[in-house]
C-alpha positions as CSV (number, residue, x, y, z in Angstrom):
1,X,-19.7,-1.6,31.9
2,X,-20.1,-2.6,28.5
3,X,-17.6,-4.9,26.8
4,X,-17.5,-5.5,23.0
5,X,-15.4,-7.3,20.5
6,X,-14.3,-5.5,17.6
7,X,-13.5,-7.0,14.5
8,X,-10.5,-5.4,12.7
9,X,-9.5,-6.6,9.1
10,X,-8.1,-5.4,5.7
11,X,-8.9,-6.4,2.3
12,X,-6.5,-6.5,-0.9
13,X,-7.2,-3.1,-3.0
14,X,-7.0,-4.4,-6.6
15,X,-7.3,-0.6,-7.4
16,X,-3.7,-1.1,-6.1
17,X,-3.0,-4.0,-7.6
18,X,-3.0,-6.0,-4.3
19,X,-3.4,-9.4,-4.1
20,X,-3.2,-10.3,-0.5
21,X,-4.5,-8.6,2.4
22,X,-1.8,-6.2,4.0
23,X,-2.8,-6.8,7.8
24,X,-3.7,-9.6,9.6
25,X,-7.1,-9.9,11.0
26,X,-7.7,-8.8,15.2
27,X,-10.2,-9.0,17.6
28,X,-10.0,-6.6,20.1
29,X,-12.1,-6.4,23.3
30,X,-12.9,-2.9,24.5
31,X,-14.9,-1.0,26.7
32,X,-16.9,1.8,25.1
33,X,-17.7,2.3,21.4
34,X,-15.4,5.6,21.4
35,X,-12.7,2.9,22.3
36,X,-14.0,1.0,19.5
37,X,-13.4,4.1,16.9
38,X,-9.8,4.8,18.1
39,X,-8.4,1.0,18.2
40,X,-9.9,1.1,14.8
41,X,-8.2,4.1,13.5
42,X,-5.0,2.7,15.3
43,X,-5.5,-0.5,13.6
44,X,-5.4,1.4,10.4
45,X,-2.9,4.1,10.8
46,X,-0.3,1.4,12.2
47,X,-0.7,-1.3,9.1
48,X,-1.0,2.1,6.5
49,X,-4.5,0.9,5.2
50,X,-6.1,3.0,2.6
51,X,-9.7,3.2,2.8
52,X,-10.0,0.5,-0.1
53,X,-8.1,-1.8,2.2
54,X,-10.5,-1.3,5.3
55,X,-13.0,-4.7,5.4
56,X,-13.2,-4.5,9.5
57,X,-15.3,-3.0,12.0
58,X,-18.1,-5.0,13.4
59,X,-18.8,-4.0,17.1
60,X,-20.5,-7.5,18.7
61,X,-21.6,-6.8,22.4
62,X,-20.0,-10.1,24.3
63,X,-22.9,-10.3,26.7
64,X,-25.7,-10.9,24.1
65,X,-23.1,-12.0,20.8
66,X,-25.3,-9.4,18.7
67,X,-23.7,-7.2,15.9
68,X,-24.2,-4.1,17.3
69,X,-22.8,-1.3,15.3
70,X,-19.6,-0.9,13.0
71,X,-16.7,1.8,12.6
72,X,-15.8,3.0,9.8
73,X,-12.4,4.0,8.2
74,X,-12.5,7.8,9.7
75,X,-13.3,6.3,13.3
76,X,-17.3,7.0,13.4
77,X,-18.9,4.2,15.2
78,X,-22.3,3.5,13.8
79,X,-25.5,1.5,14.8
80,X,-27.5,-1.1,12.3
81,X,-29.7,1.6,11.4
82,X,-26.6,4.4,10.1
83,X,-27.1,6.6,13.0
84,X,-23.7,7.4,14.1
85,X,-23.0,6.6,17.8
86,X,-19.4,8.0,18.3
87,X,-17.9,10.6,16.2
88,X,-14.1,11.6,16.5
89,X,-14.4,14.9,15.2
90,X,-16.7,16.3,18.0
91,X,-16.6,13.8,20.7
92,X,-20.0,12.6,20.2
93,X,-21.7,10.1,22.7
94,X,-19.7,7.6,24.0
95,X,-21.4,4.0,24.9
């Protein structure tokens, strides 16, 4: 079974006049890339973040410590070359 660390964090959006981050940083253990995408969207929705507030999303392989991908604001998971590994809108691959 795969295990990953997902880094969830926000940043202030100067376009909205924000000077502080609207949500605390969270490190979450997930067991699949799909779970990473869902966890990121849950964090975004819970804290009512806009795309300009999303600063998190790196996915780290616990076994190797290597960053293996990232989650974008829409919940898609991308590898380091920009290839979509999981798309919540189509069901995509799940690693």
